[in-house]
MARKEMAR-828246 format. One record per residue (C-alpha): residue number from 0; x, y, z. Coordinates in Angstrom, 2 decimals. Example, Ala and Ser with C-alpha at 12.3 -4.5 7.8 and 13.67 -1.06 7.14 Angstrom:
BEGIN
<site resi="0" c1="12.30" c2="-4.50" c3="7.80"/>
<site resi="1" c1="13.67" c2="-1.06" c3="7.14"/>
//
This chain:
BEGIN
<site resi="0" c1="9.96" c2="-9.22" c3="18.10"/>
<site resi="1" c1="6.21" c2="-8.01" c3="18.22"/>
<site resi="2" c1="7.63" c2="-4.97" c3="15.95"/>
<site resi="3" c1="9.47" c2="-7.11" c3="13.59"/>
<site resi="4" c1="6.93" c2="-9.39" c3="12.13"/>
<site resi="5" c1="4.57" c2="-6.63" c3="11.58"/>
<site resi="6" c1="7.14" c2="-5.59" c3="9.47"/>
<site resi="7" c1="8.05" c2="-8.82" c3="8.00"/>
<site resi="8" c1="4.46" c2="-8.72" c3="6.92"/>
<site resi="9" c1="4.22" c2="-5.84" c3="5.69"/>
<site resi="10" c1="6.89" c2="-6.40" c3="3.55"/>
<site resi="11" c1="5.45" c2="-9.87" c3="2.40"/>
<site resi="12" c1="2.00" c2="-8.04" c3="1.59"/>
<site resi="13" c1="4.41" c2="-5.94" c3="-1.06"/>
<site resi="14" c1="5.36" c2="-8.56" c3="-2.49"/>
<site resi="15" c1="2.45" c2="-10.39" c3="-3.06"/>
<site resi="16" c1="1.41" c2="-7.49" c3="-5.18"/>
<site resi="17" c1="4.01" c2="-6.44" c3="-7.80"/>
<site resi="18" c1="6.71" c2="-9.74" c3="-7.87"/>
<site resi="19" c1="3.98" c2="-10.69" c3="-10.15"/>
<site resi="20" c1="4.09" c2="-8.13" c3="-12.84"/>
<site resi="21" c1="6.97" c2="-9.05" c3="-14.84"/>
<site resi="22" c1="5.03" c2="-12.06" c3="-15.76"/>
<site resi="23" c1="2.14" c2="-10.77" c3="-15.70"/>
<site resi="24" c1="2.07" c2="-11.07" c3="-20.24"/>
<site resi="25" c1="2.80" c2="-15.10" c3="-20.01"/>
<site resi="26" c1="0.10" c2="-15.38" c3="-17.65"/>
<site resi="27" c1="-2.73" c2="-13.23" c3="-19.48"/>
<site resi="28" c1="-1.61" c2="-15.41" c3="-22.60"/>
<site resi="29" c1="-1.56" c2="-19.21" c3="-20.74"/>
<site resi="30" c1="-4.81" c2="-17.39" c3="-19.52"/>
<site resi="31" c1="-6.20" c2="-16.53" c3="-22.85"/>
<site resi="32" c1="-7.42" c2="-13.15" c3="-21.63"/>
<site resi="33" c1="-5.61" c2="-9.55" c3="-21.49"/>
<site resi="34" c1="-3.00" c2="-7.96" c3="-20.01"/>
<site resi="35" c1="-5.50" c2="-6.03" c3="-17.95"/>
<site resi="36" c1="-7.05" c2="-7.88" c3="-16.70"/>
<site resi="37" c1="-4.04" c2="-9.62" c3="-14.80"/>
<site resi="38" c1="-3.20" c2="-6.18" c3="-14.06"/>
<site resi="39" c1="-6.84" c2="-5.81" c3="-11.93"/>
<site resi="40" c1="-5.85" c2="-8.15" c3="-9.65"/>
<site resi="41" c1="-3.84" c2="-6.17" c3="-7.99"/>
<site resi="42" c1="-6.50" c2="-3.78" c3="-7.89"/>
<site resi="43" c1="-8.46" c2="-6.06" c3="-6.55"/>
<site resi="44" c1="-5.51" c2="-7.45" c3="-4.05"/>
<site resi="45" c1="-6.32" c2="-3.93" c3="-2.53"/>
<site resi="46" c1="-9.22" c2="-3.63" c3="-2.72"/>
<site resi="47" c1="-10.09" c2="-6.82" c3="-0.66"/>
<site resi="48" c1="-7.24" c2="-5.76" c3="1.55"/>
<site resi="49" c1="-7.96" c2="-2.79" c3="2.24"/>
<site resi="50" c1="-11.95" c2="-4.04" c3="3.10"/>
<site resi="51" c1="-11.72" c2="-6.86" c3="4.90"/>
<site resi="52" c1="-8.99" c2="-4.88" c3="6.96"/>
<site resi="53" c1="-12.12" c2="-2.99" c3="9.02"/>
<site resi="54" c1="-14.59" c2="-6.06" c3="8.58"/>
<site resi="55" c1="-11.40" c2="-8.57" c3="11.24"/>
<site resi="56" c1="-12.48" c2="-5.41" c3="13.26"/>
<site resi="57" c1="-15.78" c2="-5.49" c3="13.74"/>
<site resi="58" c1="-15.91" c2="-9.23" c3="14.10"/>
<site resi="59" c1="-12.71" c2="-9.00" c3="16.39"/>
<site resi="60" c1="-14.96" c2="-8.96" c3="19.86"/>
<site resi="61" c1="-16.75" c2="-12.08" c3="18.77"/>
<site resi="62" c1="-14.29" c2="-13.98" c3="19.04"/>
<site resi="63" c1="-10.60" c2="-14.55" c3="20.50"/>
<site resi="64" c1="-7.46" c2="-13.73" c3="18.53"/>
<site resi="65" c1="-6.17" c2="-17.60" c3="18.93"/>
<site resi="66" c1="-9.15" c2="-17.79" c3="16.76"/>
<site resi="67" c1="-8.91" c2="-14.76" c3="14.31"/>
<site resi="68" c1="-5.05" c2="-15.42" c3="13.22"/>
<site resi="69" c1="-5.82" c2="-19.41" c3="12.39"/>
<site resi="70" c1="-8.51" c2="-18.75" c3="10.58"/>
<site resi="71" c1="-6.81" c2="-15.53" c3="8.66"/>
<site resi="72" c1="-3.53" c2="-17.71" c3="8.35"/>
<site resi="73" c1="-5.15" c2="-21.05" c3="6.69"/>
<site resi="74" c1="-7.40" c2="-18.63" c3="4.54"/>
<site resi="75" c1="-3.40" c2="-16.91" c3="3.07"/>
<site resi="76" c1="-2.04" c2="-20.29" c3="3.06"/>
<site resi="77" c1="-4.79" c2="-21.66" c3="1.20"/>
<site resi="78" c1="-5.13" c2="-18.58" c3="-1.03"/>
<site resi="79" c1="-1.19" c2="-18.18" c3="-2.36"/>
<site resi="80" c1="-1.28" c2="-21.98" c3="-2.86"/>
<site resi="81" c1="-4.70" c2="-21.27" c3="-5.15"/>
<site resi="82" c1="-3.30" c2="-19.03" c3="-7.64"/>
<site resi="83" c1="0.06" c2="-20.68" c3="-7.89"/>
<site resi="84" c1="-1.65" c2="-23.75" c3="-9.04"/>
<site resi="85" c1="-4.27" c2="-21.48" c3="-10.73"/>
<site resi="86" c1="-5.28" c2="-23.07" c3="-14.46"/>
<site resi="87" c1="-7.65" c2="-20.28" c3="-15.62"/>
<site resi="88" c1="-8.20" c2="-16.58" c3="-15.17"/>
<site resi="89" c1="-11.68" c2="-17.44" c3="-12.38"/>
<site resi="90" c1="-9.76" c2="-19.74" c3="-10.25"/>
<site resi="91" c1="-6.66" c2="-17.05" c3="-9.85"/>
<site resi="92" c1="-8.30" c2="-13.75" c3="-8.69"/>
<site resi="93" c1="-10.14" c2="-16.37" c3="-6.39"/>
<site resi="94" c1="-6.90" c2="-17.46" c3="-4.40"/>
<site resi="95" c1="-5.85" c2="-13.06" c3="-5.17"/>
<site resi="96" c1="-9.03" c2="-12.63" c3="-2.98"/>
<site resi="97" c1="-8.73" c2="-15.51" c3="-0.60"/>
<site resi="98" c1="-5.48" c2="-14.42" c3="0.08"/>
<site resi="99" c1="-5.52" c2="-10.79" c3="0.56"/>
<site resi="100" c1="-8.64" c2="-11.40" c3="3.08"/>
<site resi="101" c1="-6.37" c2="-14.13" c3="5.53"/>
<site resi="102" c1="-3.36" c2="-11.43" c3="5.09"/>
<site resi="103" c1="-5.18" c2="-8.72" c3="6.26"/>
<site resi="104" c1="-6.33" c2="-10.28" c3="9.57"/>
<site resi="105" c1="-2.59" c2="-12.25" c3="10.57"/>
<site resi="106" c1="-1.28" c2="-8.14" c3="9.66"/>
<site resi="107" c1="-4.07" c2="-6.41" c3="11.77"/>
<site resi="108" c1="-4.07" c2="-8.21" c3="15.01"/>
<site resi="109" c1="0.08" c2="-7.99" c3="14.63"/>
<site resi="110" c1="-0.31" c2="-4.58" c3="14.79"/>
<site resi="111" c1="-2.27" c2="-4.20" c3="17.98"/>
<site resi="112" c1="-0.14" c2="-6.64" c3="19.94"/>
<site resi="113" c1="3.29" c2="-3.72" c3="18.50"/>
<site resi="114" c1="0.34" c2="-1.23" c3="19.86"/>
<site resi="115" c1="0.13" c2="-3.53" c3="22.50"/>
<site resi="116" c1="3.89" c2="-4.61" c3="23.42"/>
<site resi="117" c1="5.34" c2="-0.34" c3="22.56"/>
<site resi="118" c1="4.21" c2="2.79" c3="24.00"/>
<site resi="119" c1="2.28" c2="5.34" c3="21.82"/>
<site resi="120" c1="5.65" c2="7.23" c3="20.18"/>
<site resi="121" c1="7.30" c2="4.11" c3="19.03"/>
<site resi="122" c1="3.70" c2="2.27" c3="17.17"/>
<site resi="123" c1="3.08" c2="6.18" c3="15.84"/>
<site resi="124" c1="7.19" c2="5.13" c3="14.36"/>
<site resi="125" c1="5.99" c2="2.28" c3="12.90"/>
<site resi="126" c1="2.52" c2="3.67" c3="12.03"/>
<site resi="127" c1="4.43" c2="5.82" c3="9.84"/>
<site resi="128" c1="7.12" c2="4.06" c3="8.53"/>
<site resi="129" c1="4.41" c2="1.49" c3="6.98"/>
<site resi="130" c1="4.44" c2="2.61" c3="3.44"/>
<site resi="131" c1="8.40" c2="2.76" c3="3.04"/>
<site resi="132" c1="8.39" c2="-1.32" c3="3.89"/>
<site resi="133" c1="5.77" c2="-2.14" c3="1.36"/>
<site resi="134" c1="7.26" c2="0.68" c3="-1.10"/>
<site resi="135" c1="10.69" c2="-1.38" c3="-0.53"/>
<site resi="136" c1="8.94" c2="-4.47" c3="-1.50"/>
<site resi="137" c1="7.75" c2="-3.08" c3="-4.86"/>
<site resi="138" c1="11.32" c2="-2.38" c3="-5.45"/>
<site resi="139" c1="12.34" c2="-5.91" c3="-4.31"/>
<site resi="140" c1="9.44" c2="-7.91" c3="-5.39"/>
<site resi="141" c1="10.08" c2="-6.80" c3="-9.31"/>
<site resi="142" c1="13.66" c2="-8.51" c3="-9.29"/>
<site resi="143" c1="13.03" c2="-11.64" c3="-7.38"/>
<site resi="144" c1="9.85" c2="-12.00" c3="-9.70"/>
<site resi="145" c1="11.93" c2="-11.56" c3="-13.01"/>
<site resi="146" c1="14.70" c2="-14.01" c3="-11.70"/>
<site resi="147" c1="11.99" c2="-16.88" c3="-11.33"/>
<site resi="148" c1="10.63" c2="-16.05" c3="-14.11"/>
<site resi="149" c1="12.34" c2="-15.88" c3="-16.28"/>
<site resi="150" c1="14.46" c2="-18.91" c3="-15.16"/>
<site resi="151" c1="11.98" c2="-21.25" c3="-14.47"/>
<site resi="152" c1="8.04" c2="-19.67" c3="-14.46"/>
<site resi="153" c1="5.45" c2="-17.20" c3="-13.25"/>
<site resi="154" c1="4.68" c2="-20.16" c3="-10.47"/>
<site resi="155" c1="7.15" c2="-20.49" c3="-9.05"/>
<site resi="156" c1="7.34" c2="-16.47" c3="-8.13"/>
<site resi="157" c1="3.81" c2="-17.59" c3="-6.32"/>
<site resi="158" c1="5.78" c2="-20.89" c3="-4.90"/>
<site resi="159" c1="8.14" c2="-18.50" c3="-3.78"/>
<site resi="160" c1="5.23" c2="-16.06" c3="-1.70"/>
<site resi="161" c1="3.96" c2="-19.88" c3="-0.34"/>
<site resi="162" c1="7.12" c2="-20.70" c3="1.64"/>
<site resi="163" c1="7.64" c2="-16.74" c3="2.76"/>
<site resi="164" c1="4.07" c2="-16.70" c3="3.72"/>
<site resi="165" c1="4.36" c2="-20.12" c3="5.71"/>
<site resi="166" c1="8.04" c2="-18.74" c3="7.04"/>
<site resi="167" c1="5.88" c2="-16.14" c3="8.27"/>
<site resi="168" c1="2.90" c2="-17.58" c3="10.02"/>
<site resi="169" c1="5.24" c2="-20.29" c3="11.38"/>
<site resi="170" c1="7.06" c2="-16.52" c3="13.21"/>
<site resi="171" c1="3.06" c2="-15.70" c3="14.26"/>
<site resi="172" c1="2.33" c2="-18.71" c3="15.20"/>
<site resi="173" c1="5.52" c2="-18.88" c3="17.89"/>
<site resi="174" c1="5.02" c2="-14.90" c3="19.32"/>
<site resi="175" c1="1.55" c2="-14.74" c3="19.25"/>
<site resi="176" c1="-0.71" c2="-17.67" c3="19.03"/>
<site resi="177" c1="0.87" c2="-19.15" c3="22.73"/>
<site resi="178" c1="0.63" c2="-16.16" c3="24.42"/>
<site resi="179" c1="-1.97" c2="-15.10" c3="26.77"/>
<site resi="180" c1="-3.55" c2="-11.81" c3="25.44"/>
<site resi="181" c1="-6.70" c2="-10.62" c3="24.03"/>
<site resi="182" c1="-7.34" c2="-8.62" c3="21.05"/>
<site resi="183" c1="-7.05" c2="-4.80" c3="21.53"/>
<site resi="184" c1="-10.40" c2="-4.47" c3="20.66"/>
<site resi="185" c1="-13.34" c2="-5.41" c3="23.28"/>
<site resi="186" c1="-15.93" c2="-3.42" c3="21.35"/>
<site resi="187" c1="-19.42" c2="-4.97" c3="20.83"/>
<site resi="188" c1="-19.77" c2="-5.46" c3="16.90"/>
<site resi="189" c1="-22.52" c2="-1.98" c3="17.40"/>
<site resi="190" c1="-19.58" c2="0.18" c3="19.16"/>
<site resi="191" c1="-17.04" c2="-0.56" c3="16.64"/>
<site resi="192" c1="-19.19" c2="0.08" c3="13.68"/>
<site resi="193" c1="-20.09" c2="3.57" c3="15.45"/>
<site resi="194" c1="-16.72" c2="4.31" c3="16.09"/>
<site resi="195" c1="-16.19" c2="3.51" c3="12.70"/>
<site resi="196" c1="-18.52" c2="6.06" c3="11.35"/>
<site resi="197" c1="-17.23" c2="8.93" c3="14.15"/>
<site resi="198" c1="-13.91" c2="8.79" c3="12.82"/>
<site resi="199" c1="-15.11" c2="9.37" c3="9.15"/>
<site resi="200" c1="-17.02" c2="12.66" c3="10.87"/>
<site resi="201" c1="-13.97" c2="13.62" c3="12.71"/>
<site resi="202" c1="-11.91" c2="16.47" c3="9.98"/>
<site resi="203" c1="-9.38" c2="16.37" c3="12.26"/>
<site resi="204" c1="-8.79" c2="13.32" c3="11.24"/>
<site resi="205" c1="-9.85" c2="12.74" c3="7.77"/>
<site resi="206" c1="-8.00" c2="16.22" c3="6.43"/>
<site resi="207" c1="-4.90" c2="14.48" c3="6.53"/>
<site resi="208" c1="-5.89" c2="10.48" c3="6.41"/>
<site resi="209" c1="-7.48" c2="10.72" c3="3.33"/>
<site resi="210" c1="-4.57" c2="13.10" c3="1.42"/>
<site resi="211" c1="-2.36" c2="10.25" c3="2.44"/>
<site resi="212" c1="-4.47" c2="8.38" c3="0.84"/>
<site resi="213" c1="-5.01" c2="9.68" c3="-2.55"/>
<site resi="214" c1="-1.22" c2="9.94" c3="-2.24"/>
<site resi="215" c1="-0.55" c2="6.78" c3="-2.20"/>
<site resi="216" c1="-2.74" c2="5.24" c3="-4.63"/>
<site resi="217" c1="-0.69" c2="7.28" c3="-7.26"/>
<site resi="218" c1="2.17" c2="5.67" c3="-6.09"/>
<site resi="219" c1="0.67" c2="2.61" c3="-5.85"/>
<site resi="220" c1="-1.25" c2="2.63" c3="-8.92"/>
<site resi="221" c1="1.97" c2="3.92" c3="-10.90"/>
<site resi="222" c1="3.83" c2="0.52" c3="-10.15"/>
<site resi="223" c1="0.78" c2="-1.21" c3="-11.65"/>
<site resi="224" c1="1.44" c2="0.46" c3="-14.96"/>
<site resi="225" c1="4.74" c2="0.99" c3="-15.36"/>
<site resi="226" c1="5.95" c2="-2.29" c3="-16.73"/>
<site resi="227" c1="3.60" c2="-1.97" c3="-19.65"/>
<site resi="228" c1="4.53" c2="1.37" c3="-20.03"/>
<site resi="229" c1="8.23" c2="1.31" c3="-20.13"/>
<site resi="230" c1="7.88" c2="-2.04" c3="-22.00"/>
<site resi="231" c1="5.88" c2="-0.48" c3="-24.71"/>
<site resi="232" c1="6.44" c2="2.94" c3="-25.04"/>
<site resi="233" c1="9.63" c2="3.70" c3="-24.14"/>
<site resi="234" c1="11.07" c2="-0.42" c3="-25.23"/>
<site resi="235" c1="12.61" c2="-0.68" c3="-21.84"/>
<site resi="236" c1="13.92" c2="-4.25" c3="-20.81"/>
<site resi="237" c1="12.52" c2="-5.73" c3="-18.01"/>
<site resi="238" c1="15.89" c2="-5.23" c3="-16.10"/>
<site resi="239" c1="16.21" c2="-1.89" c3="-17.03"/>
<site resi="240" c1="12.47" c2="-1.52" c3="-16.12"/>
<site resi="241" c1="13.79" c2="-3.23" c3="-12.35"/>
<site resi="242" c1="16.10" c2="-0.31" c3="-12.30"/>
<site resi="243" c1="14.06" c2="2.86" c3="-13.07"/>
<site resi="244" c1="11.81" c2="1.56" c3="-10.77"/>
<site resi="245" c1="13.43" c2="1.10" c3="-8.24"/>
<site resi="246" c1="14.89" c2="5.20" c3="-8.62"/>
<site resi="247" c1="11.36" c2="5.98" c3="-7.74"/>
<site resi="248" c1="11.38" c2="3.68" c3="-4.98"/>
<site resi="249" c1="14.73" c2="5.32" c3="-3.97"/>
<site resi="250" c1="13.08" c2="8.81" c3="-4.31"/>
<site resi="251" c1="10.38" c2="7.77" c3="-1.97"/>
<site resi="252" c1="12.64" c2="6.51" c3="0.83"/>
<site resi="253" c1="14.53" c2="9.96" c3="0.59"/>
<site resi="254" c1="11.38" c2="11.45" c3="1.13"/>
<site resi="255" c1="11.06" c2="9.62" c3="3.85"/>
<site resi="256" c1="14.91" c2="10.42" c3="5.21"/>
<site resi="257" c1="14.43" c2="13.93" c3="4.78"/>
<site resi="258" c1="11.23" c2="13.93" c3="6.87"/>
<site resi="259" c1="12.51" c2="12.27" c3="9.97"/>
<site resi="260" c1="15.28" c2="14.96" c3="9.55"/>
<site resi="261" c1="13.38" c2="18.14" c3="9.82"/>
<site resi="262" c1="11.02" c2="16.19" c3="12.15"/>
<site resi="263" c1="13.31" c2="17.80" c3="15.03"/>
<site resi="264" c1="13.81" c2="20.67" c3="13.39"/>
<site resi="265" c1="10.40" c2="22.47" c3="11.86"/>
<site resi="266" c1="6.53" c2="21.64" c3="12.95"/>
<site resi="267" c1="4.12" c2="19.73" c3="11.02"/>
<site resi="268" c1="2.80" c2="23.09" c3="9.05"/>
<site resi="269" c1="6.06" c2="24.27" c3="8.27"/>
<site resi="270" c1="7.51" c2="21.19" c3="6.45"/>
<site resi="271" c1="4.00" c2="20.29" c3="4.76"/>
<site resi="272" c1="4.26" c2="24.28" c3="2.99"/>
<site resi="273" c1="7.98" c2="22.90" c3="2.09"/>
<site resi="274" c1="6.67" c2="20.69" c3="0.94"/>
<site resi="275" c1="4.69" c2="21.83" c3="-2.29"/>
<site resi="276" c1="7.98" c2="23.11" c3="-4.11"/>
<site resi="277" c1="8.02" c2="19.67" c3="-5.31"/>
<site resi="278" c1="4.75" c2="18.69" c3="-4.69"/>
<site resi="279" c1="3.95" c2="21.86" c3="-7.46"/>
<site resi="280" c1="7.01" c2="20.98" c3="-9.66"/>
<site resi="281" c1="5.00" c2="17.52" c3="-10.55"/>
<site resi="282" c1="1.92" c2="18.71" c3="-11.45"/>
<site resi="283" c1="3.90" c2="21.87" c3="-13.44"/>
<site resi="284" c1="5.71" c2="19.20" c3="-15.37"/>
<site resi="285" c1="2.84" c2="16.35" c3="-15.17"/>
<site resi="286" c1="0.81" c2="19.40" c3="-17.12"/>
<site resi="287" c1="3.44" c2="20.00" c3="-19.44"/>
<site resi="288" c1="3.95" c2="16.91" c3="-21.22"/>
<site resi="289" c1="0.42" c2="15.94" c3="-20.49"/>
<site resi="290" c1="-0.15" c2="17.06" c3="-24.45"/>
<site resi="291" c1="2.90" c2="15.10" c3="-25.17"/>
<site resi="292" c1="1.33" c2="11.33" c3="-26.14"/>
<site resi="293" c1="4.73" c2="9.69" c3="-27.50"/>
<site resi="294" c1="6.23" c2="9.19" c3="-23.44"/>
<site resi="295" c1="10.21" c2="9.56" c3="-23.12"/>
<site resi="296" c1="12.58" c2="8.88" c3="-19.67"/>
<site resi="297" c1="12.16" c2="12.68" c3="-18.80"/>
<site resi="298" c1="8.80" c2="13.00" c3="-18.96"/>
<site resi="299" c1="8.04" c2="10.02" c3="-16.86"/>
<site resi="300" c1="10.67" c2="9.68" c3="-14.88"/>
<site resi="301" c1="10.96" c2="13.67" c3="-13.36"/>
<site resi="302" c1="7.75" c2="13.86" c3="-12.48"/>
<site resi="303" c1="7.26" c2="10.96" c3="-11.04"/>
<site resi="304" c1="10.37" c2="11.58" c3="-8.80"/>
<site resi="305" c1="8.94" c2="14.52" c3="-7.67"/>
<site resi="306" c1="6.36" c2="13.51" c3="-6.76"/>
<site resi="307" c1="7.60" c2="9.93" c3="-4.77"/>
<site resi="308" c1="9.28" c2="12.42" c3="-3.34"/>
<site resi="309" c1="7.24" c2="14.34" c3="-1.87"/>
<site resi="310" c1="4.65" c2="11.59" c3="-1.02"/>
<site resi="311" c1="7.59" c2="10.13" c3="1.48"/>
<site resi="312" c1="8.14" c2="13.46" c3="3.66"/>
<site resi="313" c1="4.20" c2="14.18" c3="3.45"/>
<site resi="314" c1="2.75" c2="11.03" c3="4.13"/>
<site resi="315" c1="4.69" c2="9.76" c3="6.73"/>
<site resi="316" c1="4.06" c2="12.92" c3="8.40"/>
<site resi="317" c1="0.15" c2="12.85" c3="7.37"/>
<site resi="318" c1="0.24" c2="9.12" c3="9.46"/>
<site resi="319" c1="1.17" c2="10.44" c3="12.64"/>
<site resi="320" c1="-1.24" c2="13.45" c3="12.40"/>
<site resi="321" c1="-4.22" c2="11.53" c3="11.84"/>
<site resi="322" c1="-3.39" c2="8.55" c3="14.71"/>
<site resi="323" c1="-2.55" c2="11.65" c3="16.97"/>
<site resi="324" c1="-5.94" c2="13.16" c3="15.71"/>
<site resi="325" c1="-8.35" c2="10.11" c3="16.23"/>
<site resi="326" c1="-8.30" c2="10.53" c3="20.52"/>
<site resi="327" c1="-9.62" c2="7.95" c3="21.78"/>
<site resi="328" c1="-10.39" c2="5.93" c3="18.97"/>
<site resi="329" c1="-6.52" c2="4.76" c3="17.89"/>
<site resi="330" c1="-7.95" c2="1.23" c3="17.44"/>
<site resi="331" c1="-9.74" c2="1.48" c3="15.48"/>
<site resi="332" c1="-7.71" c2="4.97" c3="13.61"/>
<site resi="333" c1="-5.11" c2="2.27" c3="13.19"/>
<site resi="334" c1="-7.64" c2="-0.18" c3="11.56"/>
<site resi="335" c1="-9.09" c2="2.87" c3="9.33"/>
<site resi="336" c1="-5.71" c2="3.71" c3="7.79"/>
<site resi="337" c1="-4.90" c2="0.50" c3="5.68"/>
<site resi="338" c1="-9.43" c2="0.93" c3="5.09"/>
<site resi="339" c1="-8.39" c2="4.52" c3="3.18"/>
<site resi="340" c1="-4.98" c2="3.81" c3="1.62"/>
<site resi="341" c1="-6.16" c2="0.33" c3="0.02"/>
<site resi="342" c1="-9.63" c2="1.47" c3="-1.20"/>
<site resi="343" c1="-8.25" c2="4.48" c3="-2.97"/>
<site resi="344" c1="-5.24" c2="2.62" c3="-3.89"/>
<site resi="345" c1="-7.20" c2="-0.12" c3="-5.36"/>
<site resi="346" c1="-10.14" c2="2.55" c3="-7.33"/>
<site resi="347" c1="-6.78" c2="4.48" c3="-8.41"/>
<site resi="348" c1="-5.19" c2="0.78" c3="-10.27"/>
<site resi="349" c1="-8.45" c2="0.54" c3="-11.79"/>
<site resi="350" c1="-8.78" c2="3.61" c3="-13.90"/>
<site resi="351" c1="-4.72" c2="3.62" c3="-14.38"/>
<site resi="352" c1="-5.34" c2="0.10" c3="-16.02"/>
<site resi="353" c1="-8.42" c2="1.93" c3="-18.30"/>
<site resi="354" c1="-6.38" c2="4.86" c3="-18.96"/>
<site resi="355" c1="-3.66" c2="2.48" c3="-20.40"/>
<site resi="356" c1="-5.92" c2="0.61" c3="-22.37"/>
<site resi="357" c1="-8.17" c2="3.35" c3="-23.43"/>
<site resi="358" c1="-6.61" c2="6.42" c3="-23.45"/>
<site resi="359" c1="-2.97" c2="6.44" c3="-22.12"/>
<site resi="360" c1="-2.41" c2="9.78" c3="-23.54"/>
<site resi="361" c1="-4.70" c2="10.79" c3="-20.23"/>
<site resi="362" c1="-2.34" c2="9.19" c3="-17.61"/>
<site resi="363" c1="-0.39" c2="12.46" c3="-17.12"/>
<site resi="364" c1="-3.91" c2="14.20" c3="-16.63"/>
<site resi="365" c1="-4.91" c2="11.75" c3="-13.99"/>
<site resi="366" c1="-1.71" c2="12.24" c3="-11.77"/>
<site resi="367" c1="-2.30" c2="16.16" c3="-12.47"/>
<site resi="368" c1="-6.28" c2="15.61" c3="-10.30"/>
<site resi="369" c1="-4.54" c2="13.07" c3="-7.83"/>
<site resi="370" c1="-1.52" c2="15.78" c3="-6.90"/>
<site resi="371" c1="-3.96" c2="18.65" c3="-7.36"/>
<site resi="372" c1="-6.64" c2="17.37" c3="-4.79"/>
<site resi="373" c1="-4.00" c2="15.72" c3="-2.66"/>
<site resi="374" c1="-2.44" c2="19.29" c3="-1.67"/>
<site resi="375" c1="-5.71" c2="20.59" c3="-1.61"/>
<site resi="376" c1="-6.92" c2="18.89" c3="1.19"/>
<site resi="377" c1="-2.73" c2="19.75" c3="2.92"/>
<site resi="378" c1="-3.61" c2="22.85" c3="1.74"/>
<site resi="379" c1="-6.24" c2="23.55" c3="4.19"/>
<site resi="380" c1="-5.43" c2="21.21" c3="7.08"/>
<site resi="381" c1="-5.37" c2="23.22" c3="10.45"/>
<site resi="382" c1="-2.84" c2="22.37" c3="13.65"/>
<site resi="383" c1="-4.96" c2="19.74" c3="15.35"/>
<site resi="384" c1="-3.27" c2="20.16" c3="18.89"/>
<site resi="385" c1="-1.34" c2="22.74" c3="19.48"/>
<site resi="386" c1="0.88" c2="19.97" c3="21.33"/>
<site resi="387" c1="1.85" c2="18.16" c3="18.06"/>
<site resi="388" c1="5.30" c2="19.24" c3="16.76"/>
//
């Protein structure tokens, strides 16, 4: 059960991020703000979630895990309730921020229990597959949101999230609050902060985490604006939009399966080199189509699918290598990963939202930069240990 609950929480994070995407135009109309402003709530949620992952860990030595769980669960429930009942954009934005603060604390402690309850190999697999759980939610969430929005209204989407939040927190309460254990971080605040700075200075750790964070930022930013592009430029229906995004998610999952297959047969450096083929192909197509102001199914989906397929291979690999490279700071390293990933993703979502509003023809150039930067980091990465496979 310790292993199942963090997976469910990660799935919830993905649902909370993207399930209301089909209803964004209606929400913007009701709040009397632009569609881009509502879309930015995805970026705000990501930034808050990533930032508070580290803040929760810093104060973990001063507050027991039981108190942290109670506070974080109450915050997430209160936040989603506020978002559901919001009458204006300010209240809605505030609710999303509070929800992100709460769910980040709950998930952090749930992950720590997986770390304590299982050996390093199983925990490393959980960390490596974390992005896949969120990607599944990126596909399933909009389907749920589309059904609820089409038959009822957008508030029922957050009502569904509230019910799921209550169910998940009930499981957390049963599994964790009643157990007599302490949170894995027993370091004073100054020591924990010092360990974070040590990880930032650890090139063997950051050279895998940074490109992985950049790569996932590119993937998540696509989902943030995919609804607007597919409906406004390609005139797709909401259902077709969901099916196309399902294809994109499927490419990421396929990449993860390929990584699992190759892991038993090739060392990690050779796997990185092989993955350059779809990476460079995606970069080539983005560059070729960058001068085309008229989006089409081919010019949009072909490079995105190649990019997410390569990401599905490289991201689990990079997270596993980063975990090994963190040395004795594995607790802080585990907290650093979502911090970096969601901070980069939040920034990327802000950028693509602005580009989509003011310079949509620059979106392909943005993704060219994402791929080129990540590829450069992977290219210059070296093997940190001879024991790594």
